C-alpha positions in Angstrom: 0.4 0.1 0.1 1.2 3.2 -1.0 -0.2 6.4 0.7 0.2 10.1 -0.6 -0.5 12.9 1.4 -1.2 16.5 0.3 -2.1 19.8 2.1 0.1 20.6 4.4 1.3 24.5 4.4 1.6 27.6 6.6 -1.5 29.1 7.8 -2.1 31.7 10.3 -3.6 30.5 13.9 -7.3 30.4 13.6 -7.1 29.6 10.0 -7.7 26.5 8.4 -6.7 23.6 6.2 -7.1 20.4 4.8 -5.4 17.6 4.4 -6.0 14.9 1.6 -4.0 11.6 1.8 -4.7 8.5 -1.3 -4.0 5.2 -0.9 -3.2 2.6 -4.1 -2.0 -0.6 -4.6 -3.7 -3.3 -2.2 -6.4 -1.1 -0.6 -9.1 -3.6 -0.8 -7.9 -5.3 2.8 -7.6 -1.4 4.7 -9.7 -0.6 7.1 -9.0 2.3 9.4 -7.3 5.3 7.7 -6.3 7.9 9.8 -3.8 10.6 10.8 -1.1 11.5 13.1 1.0 14.1 14.1 5.3 14.4 15.0 5.8 18.2 16.9 9.3 18.9 16.7 10.9 17.0 19.9 7.7 15.2 20.7 6.5 11.7 19.9 3.9 10.8 17.3 0.7 11.1 18.4 -2.7 10.3 16.8 -5.0 13.1 15.7 -7.8 11.0 14.1 -9.0 8.0 12.2 -11.9 6.5 10.6 -13.3 2.9 9.6 -14.4 2.1 6.3 -18.3 1.8 7.8 -17.3 6.0 8.9 -16.8 5.4 12.8 -14.5 8.5 14.0 -12.0 8.7 16.9 -10.4 12.1 17.6 -7.6 13.0 20.0 -9.1 15.6 22.6 -6.9 17.7 21.6 -8.6 17.6 17.5 -12.3 17.6 18.9 -14.5 20.3 17.9 -11.6 21.8 15.1 -10.3 19.0 13.0 -12.9 16.6 11.1 -11.8 13.1 9.3 -13.9 12.3 6.2 -13.3 9.1 4.0 -14.1 8.2 0.2 -14.2 4.7 0.2 -14.2 4.9 -3.7 -11.3 6.6 -4.2 -9.1 5.0 -1.1 -8.6 8.7 0.0 -8.9 10.2 3.6 -9.2 13.8 4.1 -8.5 15.7 7.8 -10.5 19.0 7.7 -8.5 21.1 10.4 -10.1 24.7 11.6 -9.6 27.2 14.5 -6.0 26.1 14.3 -3.3 27.0 16.6 0.1 27.3 16.8 0.7 24.2 18.9 -1.2 22.2 15.8 2.4 22.8 14.3 3.8 19.5 13.3 4.3 17.1 10.3 1.3 15.4 9.9 1.1 11.4 8.5 -1.3 9.4 7.0 -1.6 6.0 8.2 -3.7 3.0 6.9 -4.1 -0.3 8.4 -4.3 -3.3 6.8 -6.6 -5.5 8.8 -5.9 -8.9 6.8 -2.3 -8.9 7.6 -2.3 -6.5 10.7 0.0 -4.0 9.0 0.2 -0.5 9.2 1.3 1.6 6.2 2.4 5.4 6.9 2.8 8.1 4.3 5.8 10.4 3.9 3.9 13.4 5.9 3.1 16.8 4.9 4.3 19.7 7.2 1.6 22.0 8.8 3.0 25.1 10.2 0.6 27.6 12.2 2.0 31.2 12.8 0.7 33.0 15.8 
């Protein structure tokens, strides 16, 4: 499975960005997809996940501001980020979980920078 993420960039605090991640390859066994992020000097952390059935899970820091969605036909997951804060600055990584083989795949990451 290959994951291609896009949509990162520089935005002012309070602004919005939309991340996209398209999966290709052996996509038929992918169940959950999601986004994680890693800020400088910190460990990678969960932002949000969504299953093929549409069940979502959010980190507390993302609740009420971020929305994860998915287009199963396009094998693409989106992350709409609103009311961005400087502490949201991080490299955002797309993740896909292969439930058949219990494998995790990662995209290369896209940088989100929120200026104050």
